[in-house]
PDB file of N, H, CA, C and O in Angstrom:
ATOM      1  N   UNK A   1       0.821  -1.188   0.000  1.00  0.00           N
ATOM      2  CA  UNK A   1       0.000   0.000   0.000  1.00  0.00           C
ATOM      3  C   UNK A   1       0.866   1.253   0.000  1.00  0.00           C
ATOM      4  O   UNK A   1       0.594   2.212  -0.722  1.00  0.00           O
ATOM      5  N   UNK A   2       1.907   1.230   0.817  1.00  0.00           N
ATOM      6  H   UNK A   2       2.128   0.451   1.404  1.00  0.00           H
ATOM      7  CA  UNK A   2       2.774   2.408   0.870  1.00  0.00           C
ATOM      8  C   UNK A   2       3.418   2.669  -0.486  1.00  0.00           C
ATOM      9  O   UNK A   2       3.522   3.818  -0.914  1.00  0.00           O
ATOM     10  N   UNK A   3       3.854   1.601  -1.165  1.00  0.00           N
ATOM     11  H   UNK A   3       3.769   0.668  -0.817  1.00  0.00           H
ATOM     12  CA  UNK A   3       4.452   1.765  -2.490  1.00  0.00           C
ATOM     13  C   UNK A   3       3.432   2.289  -3.489  1.00  0.00           C
ATOM     14  O   UNK A   3       3.775   3.084  -4.365  1.00  0.00           O
ATOM     15  N   UNK A   4       2.193   1.857  -3.369  1.00  0.00           N
ATOM     16  H   UNK A   4       1.915   1.211  -2.658  1.00  0.00           H
ATOM     17  CA  UNK A   4       1.141   2.338  -4.268  1.00  0.00           C
ATOM     18  C   UNK A   4       0.962   3.845  -4.131  1.00  0.00           C
ATOM     19  O   UNK A   4       0.687   4.540  -5.109  1.00  0.00           O
ATOM     20  N   UNK A   5       1.119   4.337  -2.917  1.00  0.00           N
ATOM     21  H   UNK A   5       1.342   3.773  -2.123  1.00  0.00           H
ATOM     22  CA  UNK A   5       0.993   5.777  -2.684  1.00  0.00           C
ATOM     23  C   UNK A   5       2.255   6.535  -3.090  1.00  0.00           C
ATOM     24  O   UNK A   5       2.178   7.682  -3.532  1.00  0.00           O
ATOM     25  N   UNK A   6       3.400   5.905  -2.941  1.00  0.00           N
ATOM     26  H   UNK A   6       3.463   4.974  -2.582  1.00  0.00           H
ATOM     27  CA  UNK A   6       4.679   6.572  -3.157  1.00  0.00           C
ATOM     28  C   UNK A   6       5.056   6.683  -4.637  1.00  0.00           C
ATOM     29  O   UNK A   6       5.603   7.699  -5.067  1.00  0.00           O
ATOM     30  N   UNK A   7       4.764   5.640  -5.409  1.00  0.00           N
ATOM     31  H   UNK A   7       4.320   4.815  -5.060  1.00  0.00           H
ATOM     32  CA  UNK A   7       5.239   5.576  -6.785  1.00  0.00           C
ATOM     33  C   UNK A   7       4.106   5.735  -7.789  1.00  0.00           C
ATOM     34  O   UNK A   7       2.954   5.406  -7.508  1.00  0.00           O
ATOM     35  N   UNK A   8       4.449   6.237  -8.939  1.00  0.00           N
ATOM     36  H   UNK A   8       5.385   6.504  -9.168  1.00  0.00           H
ATOM     37  CA  UNK A   8       3.484   6.355 -10.029  1.00  0.00           C
ATOM     38  C   UNK A   8       2.706   7.657  -9.984  1.00  0.00           C
ATOM     39  O   UNK A   8       2.753   8.402  -9.005  1.00  0.00           O
ATOM     40  N   UNK A   9       1.993   7.908 -11.067  1.00  0.00           N
ATOM     41  H   UNK A   9       1.955   7.302 -11.862  1.00  0.00           H
ATOM     42  CA  UNK A   9       1.227   9.143 -11.165  1.00  0.00           C
ATOM     43  C   UNK A   9      -0.277   8.886 -11.233  1.00  0.00           C
ATOM     44  O   UNK A   9      -1.064   9.789 -11.519  1.00  0.00           O
ATOM     45  N   UNK A  10      -0.662   7.633 -10.964  1.00  0.00           N
ATOM     46  H   UNK A  10      -0.023   6.900 -10.732  1.00  0.00           H
ATOM     47  CA  UNK A  10      -2.071   7.273 -11.004  1.00  0.00           C
ATOM     48  C   UNK A  10      -2.271   6.053 -10.112  1.00  0.00           C
ATOM     49  O   UNK A  10      -1.369   5.228  -9.966  1.00  0.00           O
ATOM     50  N   UNK A  11      -3.442   5.945  -9.526  1.00  0.00           N
ATOM     51  H   UNK A  11      -4.174   6.615  -9.645  1.00  0.00           H
ATOM     52  CA  UNK A  11      -3.754   4.800  -8.678  1.00  0.00           C
ATOM     53  C   UNK A  11      -5.146   4.309  -9.024  1.00  0.00           C
ATOM     54  O   UNK A  11      -6.109   5.075  -9.000  1.00  0.00           O
ATOM     55  N   UNK A  12      -5.247   3.034  -9.343  1.00  0.00           N
ATOM     56  H   UNK A  12      -4.465   2.411  -9.362  1.00  0.00           H
ATOM     57  CA  UNK A  12      -6.529   2.432  -9.701  1.00  0.00           C
ATOM     58  C   UNK A  12      -6.837   1.331  -8.699  1.00  0.00           C
ATOM     59  O   UNK A  12      -5.996   0.470  -8.442  1.00  0.00           O
ATOM     60  N   UNK A  13      -8.036   1.353  -8.134  1.00  0.00           N
ATOM     61  H   UNK A  13      -8.719   2.053  -8.343  1.00  0.00           H
ATOM     62  CA  UNK A  13      -8.487   0.323  -7.207  1.00  0.00           C
ATOM     63  C   UNK A  13      -9.446  -0.579  -7.977  1.00  0.00           C
ATOM     64  O   UNK A  13     -10.429  -0.113  -8.553  1.00  0.00           O
ATOM     65  N   UNK A  14      -9.141  -1.883  -7.979  1.00  0.00           N
ATOM     66  H   UNK A  14      -8.342  -2.261  -7.511  1.00  0.00           H
ATOM     67  CA  UNK A  14      -9.937  -2.849  -8.725  1.00  0.00           C
ATOM     68  C   UNK A  14     -10.555  -3.842  -7.754  1.00  0.00           C
ATOM     69  O   UNK A  14      -9.888  -4.315  -6.834  1.00  0.00           O
ATOM     70  N   UNK A  15     -11.820  -4.156  -7.957  1.00  0.00           N
ATOM     71  H   UNK A  15     -12.362  -3.771  -8.704  1.00  0.00           H
ATOM     72  CA  UNK A  15     -12.510  -5.155  -7.152  1.00  0.00           C
ATOM     73  C   UNK A  15     -13.261  -6.083  -8.087  1.00  0.00           C
ATOM     74  O   UNK A  15     -14.082  -5.643  -8.891  1.00  0.00           O
ATOM     75  N   UNK A  16     -12.977  -7.354  -7.976  1.00  0.00           N
ATOM     76  H   UNK A  16     -12.310  -7.712  -7.323  1.00  0.00           H
ATOM     77  CA  UNK A  16     -13.644  -8.365  -8.796  1.00  0.00           C
ATOM     78  C   UNK A  16     -13.535  -8.047 -10.285  1.00  0.00           C
ATOM     79  O   UNK A  16     -14.481  -8.248 -11.046  1.00  0.00           O
ATOM     80  N   UNK A  17     -12.368  -7.548 -10.686  1.00  0.00           N
ATOM     81  H   UNK A  17     -11.600  -7.385 -10.068  1.00  0.00           H
ATOM     82  CA  UNK A  17     -12.112  -7.268 -12.097  1.00  0.00           C
ATOM     83  C   UNK A  17     -12.658  -5.948 -12.611  1.00  0.00           C
ATOM     84  O   UNK A  17     -12.500  -5.624 -13.788  1.00  0.00           O
ATOM     85  N   UNK A  18     -13.297  -5.186 -11.739  1.00  0.00           N
ATOM     86  H   UNK A  18     -13.426  -5.449 -10.783  1.00  0.00           H
ATOM     87  CA  UNK A  18     -13.862  -3.896 -12.160  1.00  0.00           C
ATOM     88  C   UNK A  18     -13.166  -2.748 -11.443  1.00  0.00           C
ATOM     89  O   UNK A  18     -12.828  -2.850 -10.264  1.00  0.00           O
ATOM     90  N   UNK A  19     -12.958  -1.666 -12.163  1.00  0.00           N
ATOM     91  H   UNK A  19     -13.233  -1.583 -13.121  1.00  0.00           H
ATOM     92  CA  UNK A  19     -12.373  -0.466 -11.571  1.00  0.00           C
ATOM     93  C   UNK A  19     -13.430   0.191 -10.694  1.00  0.00           C
ATOM     94  O   UNK A  19     -14.516   0.537 -11.160  1.00  0.00           O
ATOM     95  N   UNK A  20     -13.093   0.360  -9.403  1.00  0.00           N
ATOM     96  H   UNK A  20     -12.211   0.080  -9.025  1.00  0.00           H
ATOM     97  CA  UNK A  20     -14.047   1.013  -8.510  1.00  0.00           C
ATOM     98  C   UNK A  20     -13.597   2.417  -8.133  1.00  0.00           C
ATOM     99  O   UNK A  20     -14.410   3.237  -7.707  1.00  0.00           O
ATOM    100  N   UNK A  21     -12.304   2.700  -8.287  1.00  0.00           N
ATOM    101  H   UNK A  21     -11.643   2.034  -8.633  1.00  0.00           H
ATOM    102  CA  UNK A  21     -11.787   4.059  -8.049  1.00  0.00           C
ATOM    103  C   UNK A  21     -10.582   4.284  -8.935  1.00  0.00           C
ATOM    104  O   UNK A  21      -9.757   3.389  -9.116  1.00  0.00           O
ATOM    105  N   UNK A  22     -10.483   5.475  -9.484  1.00  0.00           N
ATOM    106  H   UNK A  22     -11.153   6.202  -9.337  1.00  0.00           H
ATOM    107  CA  UNK A  22      -9.366   5.858 -10.347  1.00  0.00           C
ATOM    108  C   UNK A  22      -8.901   7.239  -9.899  1.00  0.00           C
ATOM    109  O   UNK A  22      -9.604   8.231 -10.097  1.00  0.00           O
ATOM    110  N   UNK A  23      -7.723   7.301  -9.300  1.00  0.00           N
ATOM    111  H   UNK A  23      -7.153   6.496  -9.140  1.00  0.00           H
ATOM    112  CA  UNK A  23      -7.182   8.551  -8.778  1.00  0.00           C
ATOM    113  C   UNK A  23      -6.102   9.079  -9.707  1.00  0.00           C
ATOM    114  O   UNK A  23      -5.132   8.377  -9.993  1.00  0.00           O
ATOM    115  N   UNK A  24      -6.260  10.305 -10.181  1.00  0.00           N
ATOM    116  H   UNK A  24      -7.048  10.875  -9.949  1.00  0.00           H
ATOM    117  CA  UNK A  24      -5.185  10.927 -10.950  1.00  0.00           C
ATOM    118  C   UNK A  24      -4.111  11.412  -9.974  1.00  0.00           C
ATOM    119  O   UNK A  24      -4.271  11.277  -8.761  1.00  0.00           O
ATOM    120  N   UNK A  25      -3.042  11.965 -10.487  1.00  0.00           N
ATOM    121  H   UNK A  25      -2.912  12.075 -11.473  1.00  0.00           H
ATOM    122  CA  UNK A  25      -1.911  12.330  -9.639  1.00  0.00           C
ATOM    123  C   UNK A  25      -2.286  13.321  -8.541  1.00  0.00           C
ATOM    124  O   UNK A  25      -1.847  13.166  -7.401  1.00  0.00           O
ATOM    125  N   UNK A  26      -3.077  14.321  -8.858  1.00  0.00           N
ATOM    126  H   UNK A  26      -3.433  14.446  -9.783  1.00  0.00           H
ATOM    127  CA  UNK A  26      -3.454  15.338  -7.865  1.00  0.00           C
ATOM    128  C   UNK A  26      -4.259  14.720  -6.721  1.00  0.00           C
ATOM    129  O   UNK A  26      -4.015  15.026  -5.554  1.00  0.00           O
ATOM    130  N   UNK A  27      -5.211  13.856  -7.051  1.00  0.00           N
ATOM    131  H   UNK A  27      -5.409  13.607  -8.000  1.00  0.00           H
ATOM    132  CA  UNK A  27      -6.014  13.209  -6.008  1.00  0.00           C
ATOM    133  C   UNK A  27      -5.192  12.186  -5.236  1.00  0.00           C
ATOM    134  O   UNK A  27      -5.363  12.025  -4.028  1.00  0.00           O
ATOM    135  N   UNK A  28      -4.299  11.493  -5.941  1.00  0.00           N
ATOM    136  H   UNK A  28      -4.160  11.623  -6.922  1.00  0.00           H
ATOM    137  CA  UNK A  28      -3.460  10.478  -5.302  1.00  0.00           C
ATOM    138  C   UNK A  28      -2.538  11.098  -4.259  1.00  0.00           C
ATOM    139  O   UNK A  28      -2.286  10.488  -3.220  1.00  0.00           O
ATOM    140  N   UNK A  29      -2.039  12.283  -4.516  1.00  0.00           N
ATOM    141  H   UNK A  29      -2.243  12.779  -5.360  1.00  0.00           H
ATOM    142  CA  UNK A  29      -1.136  12.952  -3.587  1.00  0.00           C
ATOM    143  C   UNK A  29      -1.809  13.278  -2.254  1.00  0.00           C
ATOM    144  O   UNK A  29      -1.126  13.456  -1.245  1.00  0.00           O
ATOM    145  N   UNK A  30      -3.125  13.357  -2.240  1.00  0.00           N
ATOM    146  H   UNK A  30      -3.680  13.213  -3.060  1.00  0.00           H
ATOM    147  CA  UNK A  30      -3.866  13.675  -1.014  1.00  0.00           C
ATOM    148  C   UNK A  30      -4.264  12.430  -0.223  1.00  0.00           C
ATOM    149  O   UNK A  30      -4.734  12.540   0.909  1.00  0.00           O
ATOM    150  N   UNK A  31      -4.080  11.253  -0.807  1.00  0.00           N
ATOM    151  H   UNK A  31      -3.699  11.163  -1.727  1.00  0.00           H
ATOM    152  CA  UNK A  31      -4.473  10.015  -0.153  1.00  0.00           C
ATOM    153  C   UNK A  31      -3.514   9.622   0.964  1.00  0.00           C
ATOM    154  O   UNK A  31      -2.332   9.966   0.940  1.00  0.00           O
ATOM    155  N   UNK A  32      -4.040   8.904   1.929  1.00  0.00           N
ATOM    156  H   UNK A  32      -5.000   8.624   1.949  1.00  0.00           H
ATOM    157  CA  UNK A  32      -3.227   8.307   2.983  1.00  0.00           C
ATOM    158  C   UNK A  32      -3.470   6.804   2.958  1.00  0.00           C
ATOM    159  O   UNK A  32      -4.381   6.317   2.289  1.00  0.00           O
ATOM    160  N   UNK A  33      -2.650   6.087   3.689  1.00  0.00           N
ATOM    161  H   UNK A  33      -1.909   6.482   4.232  1.00  0.00           H
ATOM    162  CA  UNK A  33      -2.852   4.635   3.768  1.00  0.00           C
ATOM    163  C   UNK A  33      -4.212   4.316   4.369  1.00  0.00           C
ATOM    164  O   UNK A  33      -4.868   3.365   3.945  1.00  0.00           O
ATOM    165  N   UNK A  34      -4.637   5.089   5.337  1.00  0.00           N
ATOM    166  H   UNK A  34      -4.104   5.862   5.682  1.00  0.00           H
ATOM    167  CA  UNK A  34      -5.959   4.879   5.945  1.00  0.00           C
ATOM    168  C   UNK A  34      -7.066   5.009   4.909  1.00  0.00           C
ATOM    169  O   UNK A  34      -8.039   4.256   4.938  1.00  0.00           O
ATOM    170  N   UNK A  35      -6.917   5.968   3.988  1.00  0.00           N
ATOM    171  H   UNK A  35      -6.126   6.579   3.965  1.00  0.00           H
ATOM    172  CA  UNK A  35      -7.904   6.108   2.909  1.00  0.00           C
ATOM    173  C   UNK A  35      -7.980   4.837   2.077  1.00  0.00           C
ATOM    174  O   UNK A  35      -9.072   4.374   1.748  1.00  0.00           O
ATOM    175  N   UNK A  36      -6.839   4.275   1.739  1.00  0.00           N
ATOM    176  H   UNK A  36      -5.952   4.651   2.006  1.00  0.00           H
ATOM    177  CA  UNK A  36      -6.818   3.071   0.920  1.00  0.00           C
ATOM    178  C   UNK A  36      -7.351   1.869   1.681  1.00  0.00           C
ATOM    179  O   UNK A  36      -8.021   1.016   1.098  1.00  0.00           O
ATOM    180  N   UNK A  37      -7.068   1.790   2.961  1.00  0.00           N
ATOM    181  H   UNK A  37      -6.524   2.483   3.435  1.00  0.00           H
ATOM    182  CA  UNK A  37      -7.537   0.661   3.761  1.00  0.00           C
ATOM    183  C   UNK A  37      -9.056   0.526   3.727  1.00  0.00           C
ATOM    184  O   UNK A  37      -9.576  -0.582   3.862  1.00  0.00           O
ATOM    185  N   UNK A  38      -9.770   1.626   3.550  1.00  0.00           N
ATOM    186  H   UNK A  38      -9.348   2.525   3.441  1.00  0.00           H
ATOM    187  CA  UNK A  38     -11.234   1.560   3.529  1.00  0.00           C
ATOM    188  C   UNK A  38     -11.762   0.739   2.359  1.00  0.00           C
ATOM    189  O   UNK A  38     -12.863   0.194   2.434  1.00  0.00           O
ATOM    190  N   UNK A  39     -10.999   0.645   1.292  1.00  0.00           N
ATOM    191  H   UNK A  39     -10.105   1.088   1.230  1.00  0.00           H
ATOM    192  CA  UNK A  39     -11.433  -0.143   0.138  1.00  0.00           C
ATOM    193  C   UNK A  39     -11.296  -1.643   0.362  1.00  0.00           C
ATOM    194  O   UNK A  39     -11.894  -2.441  -0.360  1.00  0.00           O
ATOM    195  N   UNK A  40     -10.504  -2.026   1.370  1.00  0.00           N
ATOM    196  H   UNK A  40     -10.018  -1.378   1.956  1.00  0.00           H
ATOM    197  CA  UNK A  40     -10.217  -3.439   1.597  1.00  0.00           C
ATOM    198  C   UNK A  40     -10.761  -3.953   2.917  1.00  0.00           C
ATOM    199  O   UNK A  40     -10.396  -5.042   3.361  1.00  0.00           O
ATOM    200  N   UNK A  41     -11.622  -3.186   3.539  1.00  0.00           N
ATOM    201  H   UNK A  41     -11.919  -2.302   3.178  1.00  0.00           H
ATOM    202  CA  UNK A  41     -12.182  -3.597   4.849  1.00  0.00           C
ATOM    203  C   UNK A  41     -13.405  -4.457   4.677  1.00  0.00           C
ATOM    204  O   UNK A  41     -14.000  -4.888   5.664  1.00  0.00           O
TER     205      UNK A  41
END
């Protein structure tokens, strides 16, 4: 998760083969690990 936040200019969250969230670089820079954890709870 930390690497997903640290590297790249885009972050895509996939569930069951479908994209459920697509963050561009500006939105990704505001994310925290806690934000990402909510998708996997």
